[in-house]
TORVO-917471 format. One record per residue: residue number from 1; residue in one letter; y, z, x of N, C-alpha, C in turn. Coordinates in nm, 2 decimals. Atoms other than C-alpha are relative to their C-alpha. Example, Ala and Ser with C-alpha at 12.3 -4.5 7.8 and 13.67 -1.06 7.14 Angstrom:
2
k | r | n_v | n_w | n_u | ca_v | ca_w | ca_u | c_v | c_w | c_u
1 | A | -0.12 | 0.00 | 0.09 | -0.45 | 0.78 | 1.23 | 0.12 | 0.00 | 0.09
2 | S | -0.11 | 0.00 | -0.09 | -0.11 | 0.71 | 1.37 | 0.11 | 0.08 | -0.08
end
This chain:
133
k | r | n_v | n_w | n_u | ca_v | ca_w | ca_u | c_v | c_w | c_u
1 | M | 0.06 | 0.10 | -0.01 | 9.09 | -5.24 | 1.21 | -0.18 | 0.01 | -0.04
2 | S | 0.10 | -0.03 | 0.02 | 8.76 | -5.36 | 1.09 | -0.12 | -0.01 | 0.06
3 | Q | 0.13 | -0.02 | -0.07 | 8.37 | -5.33 | 1.21 | -0.03 | -0.13 | 0.04
4 | L | 0.05 | 0.14 | -0.07 | 8.21 | -5.62 | 1.40 | -0.15 | 0.08 | 0.00
5 | H | 0.14 | 0.01 | 0.02 | 7.81 | -5.65 | 1.32 | -0.04 | -0.11 | 0.06
6 | M | 0.07 | 0.11 | -0.05 | 7.55 | -5.85 | 1.44 | -0.12 | -0.06 | -0.08
7 | T | 0.12 | 0.09 | 0.10 | 7.26 | -6.09 | 1.30 | -0.09 | 0.00 | 0.12
8 | R | 0.13 | 0.04 | -0.08 | 6.91 | -6.12 | 1.46 | -0.09 | -0.03 | -0.11
9 | V | 0.14 | 0.04 | 0.08 | 6.59 | -6.28 | 1.34 | -0.07 | 0.07 | 0.03
10 | A | 0.10 | -0.05 | 0.03 | 6.33 | -6.11 | 1.22 | -0.10 | -0.04 | 0.04
11 | V | 0.15 | 0.11 | -0.04 | 6.03 | -6.32 | 1.41 | -0.11 | 0.08 | -0.05
12 | G | 0.14 | -0.07 | 0.04 | 5.72 | -6.26 | 1.22 | -0.01 | 0.09 | -0.09
13 | C | 0.00 | -0.11 | 0.11 | 5.84 | -6.08 | 0.93 | 0.01 | -0.11 | -0.10
14 | P | 0.00 | 0.13 | 0.10 | 5.75 | -6.31 | 0.62 | 0.12 | 0.07 | -0.12
15 | D | -0.05 | -0.06 | 0.09 | 5.95 | -6.05 | 0.38 | 0.06 | 0.11 | 0.03
16 | Y | -0.07 | -0.16 | -0.03 | 6.17 | -5.73 | 0.35 | -0.09 | 0.11 | 0.02
17 | P | 0.09 | -0.10 | 0.01 | 5.87 | -5.52 | 0.30 | -0.06 | 0.03 | 0.12
18 | S | 0.04 | 0.02 | -0.13 | 5.70 | -5.61 | 0.63 | 0.06 | 0.04 | 0.13
19 | L | -0.08 | -0.03 | -0.09 | 6.02 | -5.57 | 0.81 | 0.04 | 0.14 | 0.00
20 | A | -0.05 | -0.14 | 0.03 | 6.09 | -5.21 | 0.68 | -0.15 | 0.06 | 0.02
21 | D | 0.12 | -0.03 | -0.09 | 5.70 | -5.16 | 0.79 | 0.00 | 0.02 | 0.13
22 | R | -0.01 | 0.01 | -0.12 | 5.77 | -5.29 | 1.12 | 0.10 | 0.12 | 0.08
23 | I | -0.10 | -0.10 | -0.06 | 6.09 | -5.07 | 1.19 | -0.06 | 0.15 | -0.03
24 | A | 0.07 | -0.10 | 0.04 | 5.92 | -4.76 | 1.04 | -0.11 | 0.03 | 0.09
25 | S | 0.07 | -0.08 | -0.09 | 5.63 | -4.78 | 1.25 | 0.02 | -0.01 | 0.17
26 | R | -0.02 | -0.04 | -0.15 | 5.81 | -4.83 | 1.62 | 0.14 | 0.07 | -0.01
27 | A | -0.15 | -0.08 | -0.05 | 6.12 | -4.57 | 1.54 | -0.07 | 0.11 | 0.07
28 | E | 0.07 | -0.13 | -0.10 | 6.08 | -4.28 | 1.77 | 0.12 | 0.09 | 0.03
29 | G | -0.12 | -0.11 | 0.01 | 6.31 | -3.99 | 1.71 | 0.12 | -0.04 | -0.09
30 | G | -0.11 | 0.03 | 0.11 | 6.48 | -4.13 | 1.43 | 0.07 | -0.13 | 0.06
31 | E | -0.07 | 0.13 | -0.06 | 6.59 | -4.45 | 1.65 | -0.09 | -0.10 | 0.04
32 | I | 0.08 | 0.09 | -0.02 | 6.48 | -4.77 | 1.73 | 0.09 | -0.09 | 0.11
33 | R | -0.07 | 0.08 | -0.12 | 6.53 | -5.02 | 2.06 | -0.05 | -0.16 | -0.04
34 | F | 0.00 | 0.17 | -0.01 | 6.59 | -5.40 | 2.05 | 0.04 | -0.04 | 0.13
35 | A | -0.02 | 0.09 | -0.15 | 6.56 | -5.58 | 2.41 | 0.09 | -0.11 | 0.00
36 | T | -0.05 | 0.09 | 0.00 | 6.80 | -5.80 | 2.47 | 0.02 | -0.05 | 0.19
37 | R | -0.04 | 0.05 | -0.16 | 6.88 | -6.01 | 2.81 | 0.16 | 0.03 | 0.02
38 | F | -0.14 | -0.02 | 0.00 | 7.26 | -5.97 | 2.80 | 0.07 | 0.08 | -0.09
39 | K | -0.08 | -0.11 | 0.02 | 7.49 | -5.70 | 2.71 | 0.12 | -0.08 | -0.11
40 | P | -0.11 | 0.04 | 0.09 | 7.71 | -5.82 | 2.40 | 0.17 | 0.01 | 0.09
41 | K | -0.11 | 0.00 | -0.06 | 8.05 | -5.91 | 2.53 | 0.11 | 0.08 | -0.07
42 | R | -0.08 | -0.10 | 0.07 | 8.20 | -5.69 | 2.25 | -0.07 | 0.12 | -0.01
43 | A | 0.09 | -0.14 | 0.03 | 7.95 | -5.42 | 2.28 | 0.07 | 0.12 | -0.06
44 | D | -0.13 | -0.13 | 0.08 | 8.24 | -5.13 | 2.23 | 0.03 | -0.04 | -0.15
45 | E | 0.01 | 0.00 | 0.11 | 8.32 | -5.29 | 1.91 | -0.12 | 0.00 | -0.11
46 | L | 0.15 | 0.02 | 0.12 | 7.94 | -5.32 | 1.76 | -0.06 | 0.15 | 0.02
47 | V | 0.03 | -0.17 | -0.04 | 7.90 | -4.92 | 1.84 | 0.03 | 0.00 | -0.16
48 | G | -0.04 | -0.07 | 0.13 | 7.92 | -4.77 | 1.47 | -0.04 | -0.16 | -0.08
49 | G | -0.03 | 0.08 | 0.09 | 7.88 | -5.12 | 1.33 | -0.18 | -0.03 | -0.01
50 | R | 0.13 | 0.03 | 0.04 | 7.54 | -5.27 | 1.17 | -0.10 | -0.11 | 0.08
51 | L | 0.06 | 0.12 | -0.03 | 7.25 | -5.52 | 1.29 | -0.06 | -0.04 | -0.09
52 | H | 0.07 | 0.03 | 0.16 | 7.15 | -5.72 | 1.01 | -0.15 | -0.11 | 0.05
53 | F | 0.11 | 0.09 | -0.02 | 6.82 | -5.91 | 1.00 | 0.00 | -0.10 | -0.09
54 | I | 0.02 | 0.14 | 0.07 | 6.76 | -6.28 | 0.89 | -0.16 | -0.01 | -0.06
55 | V | 0.13 | 0.03 | 0.01 | 6.43 | -6.32 | 0.74 | 0.00 | -0.14 | -0.13
56 | R | 0.02 | 0.11 | 0.09 | 6.34 | -6.69 | 0.59 | 0.15 | -0.02 | -0.04
57 | H | -0.14 | 0.05 | 0.00 | 6.72 | -6.79 | 0.63 | 0.08 | 0.08 | -0.13
58 | T | -0.08 | -0.09 | 0.08 | 6.83 | -6.46 | 0.45 | 0.01 | 0.15 | 0.03
59 | L | -0.04 | -0.11 | -0.03 | 7.01 | -6.18 | 0.55 | -0.08 | 0.14 | -0.10
60 | V | 0.06 | -0.12 | 0.14 | 6.80 | -5.87 | 0.36 | 0.00 | 0.13 | 0.08
61 | G | -0.02 | -0.13 | -0.04 | 6.86 | -5.55 | 0.58 | 0.08 | 0.00 | 0.12
62 | R | -0.14 | 0.02 | -0.14 | 7.08 | -5.39 | 0.86 | -0.07 | 0.17 | 0.04
63 | V | 0.00 | -0.10 | -0.04 | 7.04 | -5.11 | 1.07 | 0.10 | 0.06 | 0.10
64 | E | -0.11 | -0.02 | -0.08 | 7.32 | -4.91 | 1.26 | -0.01 | 0.02 | 0.16
65 | I | 0.01 | -0.02 | -0.18 | 7.41 | -4.95 | 1.63 | 0.04 | 0.10 | 0.04
66 | L | -0.04 | -0.15 | -0.04 | 7.42 | -4.64 | 1.78 | 0.05 | -0.01 | 0.15
67 | R | -0.04 | 0.07 | -0.11 | 7.47 | -4.79 | 2.16 | -0.11 | -0.08 | 0.08
68 | F | 0.03 | 0.11 | -0.07 | 7.39 | -5.01 | 2.43 | -0.06 | 0.09 | 0.13
69 | E | 0.06 | -0.09 | -0.13 | 7.15 | -4.87 | 2.75 | -0.09 | -0.08 | 0.07
70 | D | 0.08 | 0.14 | -0.14 | 7.06 | -5.10 | 3.07 | -0.16 | 0.12 | 0.03
71 | R | 0.16 | -0.05 | 0.01 | 6.68 | -5.04 | 3.11 | -0.02 | -0.06 | 0.18
72 | D | 0.05 | 0.02 | -0.11 | 6.52 | -5.07 | 3.43 | -0.04 | -0.14 | 0.06
73 | D | 0.03 | 0.17 | -0.04 | 6.42 | -5.44 | 3.43 | 0.12 | -0.08 | -0.02
74 | G | -0.13 | 0.06 | -0.01 | 6.78 | -5.54 | 3.43 | 0.02 | -0.05 | -0.18
75 | R | -0.02 | 0.04 | 0.13 | 6.75 | -5.59 | 3.04 | 0.11 | 0.10 | -0.07
76 | I | -0.10 | -0.07 | 0.04 | 6.98 | -5.42 | 2.77 | -0.08 | 0.05 | -0.13
77 | D | 0.02 | -0.06 | 0.13 | 6.86 | -5.19 | 2.48 | 0.12 | 0.03 | -0.10
78 | I | -0.05 | -0.01 | 0.15 | 7.01 | -5.22 | 2.14 | -0.07 | 0.13 | -0.07
79 | V | 0.00 | -0.12 | 0.05 | 7.00 | -4.84 | 2.03 | 0.04 | -0.02 | -0.13
80 | C | -0.02 | -0.03 | 0.17 | 6.97 | -4.85 | 1.63 | -0.10 | 0.11 | -0.06
81 | A | 0.02 | -0.12 | 0.07 | 6.92 | -4.54 | 1.41 | -0.11 | -0.10 | -0.05
82 | G | 0.10 | 0.04 | 0.07 | 6.57 | -4.61 | 1.25 | -0.01 | -0.02 | -0.13
83 | L | 0.03 | -0.01 | 0.17 | 6.63 | -4.62 | 0.90 | 0.06 | -0.15 | -0.05
84 | L | 0.00 | 0.16 | 0.03 | 6.62 | -4.99 | 0.77 | 0.05 | 0.05 | -0.16
85 | E | -0.10 | -0.05 | 0.11 | 6.90 | -5.00 | 0.49 | 0.00 | -0.16 | -0.07
86 | R | 0.01 | 0.11 | 0.09 | 6.85 | -5.29 | 0.24 | 0.12 | -0.08 | -0.06
87 | V | -0.12 | 0.02 | 0.01 | 7.14 | -5.53 | 0.17 | -0.01 | -0.11 | -0.11
88 | H | 0.02 | 0.13 | 0.07 | 7.22 | -5.80 | -0.08 | -0.04 | -0.11 | 0.04
89 | P | 0.06 | 0.15 | -0.10 | 7.02 | -6.12 | 0.03 | 0.12 | -0.06 | -0.02
90 | Q | -0.11 | 0.07 | -0.01 | 7.28 | -6.32 | 0.15 | -0.05 | -0.11 | 0.07
91 | P | 0.09 | 0.13 | -0.08 | 7.16 | -6.71 | 0.29 | 0.10 | 0.00 | 0.13
92 | K | -0.04 | 0.03 | -0.11 | 7.18 | -6.73 | 0.67 | -0.03 | -0.08 | 0.07
93 | R | 0.12 | 0.07 | -0.07 | 7.06 | -6.98 | 0.91 | -0.05 | 0.05 | 0.14
94 | A | 0.07 | -0.08 | -0.10 | 6.81 | -6.89 | 1.16 | 0.05 | -0.03 | 0.14
95 | H | -0.08 | -0.01 | -0.14 | 6.96 | -6.86 | 1.55 | -0.09 | 0.07 | 0.09
96 | Q | 0.02 | -0.06 | -0.11 | 6.85 | -6.78 | 1.86 | 0.08 | 0.14 | 0.07
97 | G | -0.06 | -0.09 | -0.08 | 6.93 | -6.42 | 2.02 | 0.06 | 0.07 | -0.14
98 | W | -0.09 | -0.09 | 0.07 | 7.23 | -6.26 | 1.83 | 0.17 | -0.06 | -0.03
99 | R | -0.17 | 0.06 | 0.03 | 7.57 | -6.33 | 1.68 | 0.07 | 0.07 | -0.08
100 | Y | -0.04 | -0.10 | 0.05 | 7.82 | -6.15 | 1.56 | 0.05 | -0.05 | -0.18
101 | L | -0.03 | 0.01 | 0.14 | 7.93 | -6.07 | 1.22 | 0.09 | 0.07 | -0.04
102 | T | -0.13 | -0.07 | 0.05 | 8.27 | -5.95 | 1.05 | -0.03 | 0.05 | -0.10
103 | D | 0.03 | -0.10 | 0.13 | 8.29 | -5.67 | 0.79 | 0.02 | -0.11 | -0.12
104 | T | -0.02 | 0.04 | 0.14 | 8.42 | -5.94 | 0.53 | -0.09 | -0.08 | 0.00
105 | D | 0.10 | 0.08 | 0.04 | 8.13 | -6.18 | 0.59 | -0.15 | 0.08 | 0.00
106 | A | 0.13 | -0.10 | 0.04 | 7.86 | -5.88 | 0.59 | -0.02 | 0.02 | -0.13
107 | P | 0.06 | -0.02 | 0.13 | 7.66 | -5.83 | 0.31 | 0.02 | 0.14 | -0.02
108 | K | -0.01 | -0.15 | 0.02 | 7.70 | -5.51 | 0.13 | -0.12 | 0.07 | -0.06
109 | G | 0.14 | -0.06 | 0.01 | 7.41 | -5.26 | 0.08 | 0.00 | 0.04 | -0.12
110 | V | 0.04 | -0.04 | 0.14 | 7.22 | -5.18 | -0.22 | -0.04 | 0.12 | -0.02
111 | D | 0.03 | -0.15 | -0.02 | 7.25 | -4.85 | -0.30 | 0.05 | 0.06 | -0.18
112 | N | -0.04 | -0.06 | 0.14 | 7.37 | -4.85 | -0.71 | -0.12 | 0.03 | -0.07
113 | G | 0.12 | -0.04 | 0.10 | 6.99 | -4.83 | -0.82 | 0.00 | -0.10 | -0.13
114 | D | 0.02 | 0.10 | 0.06 | 7.03 | -5.15 | -1.04 | -0.13 | -0.07 | 0.02
115 | G | 0.12 | 0.08 | 0.00 | 6.71 | -5.28 | -0.91 | 0.05 | -0.17 | 0.06
116 | I | -0.03 | 0.14 | -0.05 | 6.87 | -5.65 | -0.81 | 0.00 | -0.02 | 0.14
117 | G | 0.02 | 0.00 | -0.13 | 6.83 | -5.58 | -0.45 | -0.14 | -0.01 | 0.02
118 | D | 0.14 | 0.01 | 0.00 | 6.43 | -5.55 | -0.51 | -0.06 | -0.14 | -0.07
119 | L | 0.05 | 0.12 | 0.06 | 6.39 | -5.89 | -0.62 | 0.02 | -0.07 | 0.10
120 | P | 0.05 | 0.10 | -0.06 | 6.24 | -6.17 | -0.41 | 0.14 | -0.06 | 0.09
121 | P | -0.11 | 0.08 | -0.04 | 6.53 | -6.31 | -0.17 | 0.03 | -0.13 | -0.05
122 | E | -0.02 | 0.13 | 0.09 | 6.48 | -6.67 | -0.33 | 0.03 | 0.02 | -0.09
123 | L | -0.04 | -0.06 | 0.18 | 6.52 | -6.52 | -0.67 | 0.10 | 0.04 | -0.03
124 | Y | -0.14 | -0.03 | 0.00 | 6.83 | -6.36 | -0.58 | 0.09 | -0.09 | 0.02
125 | R | -0.08 | 0.15 | -0.04 | 6.94 | -6.66 | -0.42 | 0.04 | -0.08 | -0.10
126 | E | 0.00 | 0.11 | 0.13 | 6.93 | -6.88 | -0.71 | 0.05 | 0.05 | -0.09
127 | L | -0.08 | -0.08 | 0.09 | 7.05 | -6.62 | -0.94 | 0.17 | 0.02 | 0.02
128 | A | -0.13 | -0.02 | -0.08 | 7.36 | -6.56 | -0.72 | 0.07 | -0.18 | -0.06
129 | E | -0.05 | 0.15 | -0.02 | 7.41 | -6.98 | -0.71 | 0.04 | -0.02 | -0.14
130 | L | -0.04 | 0.02 | 0.14 | 7.39 | -6.96 | -1.08 | 0.10 | 0.09 | -0.09
131 | S | -0.10 | -0.10 | 0.01 | 7.66 | -6.70 | -1.07 | -0.04 | 0.11 | -0.11
132 | L | 0.03 | -0.10 | 0.11 | 7.44 | -6.45 | -1.32 | 0.01 | 0.13 | 0.11
133 | I | -0.04 | -0.15 | -0.08 | 7.45 | -6.19 | -1.03 | 0.15 | -0.01 | 0.06
end
């Protein structure tokens, strides 16, 4: 069975470095929490999946979803690993809240050291549209 993931807009982050800084500064004990009003109906399928972040209509990074926890105020914490992983930028429209993402639709991680993942998302998108990468 394939893994289920989620997408979320990184509000206020203009680029990947600012998202990485935000996550690094808010992570405690190797974990970071994102509050949401409702627990996803498919929460059990999401544990072990990734929370992908949208910056300027592009998926740019992801963190691993560890678990979901109830809060005292009635909201839910999405508890994730505090380490942001860069992904190959992929166009994605912004939305409110979160959306599900299947394994086949999720971008692949950037870990081969070729430097392509370091390109600005707009340039990466243009090169991909031209089938150059």
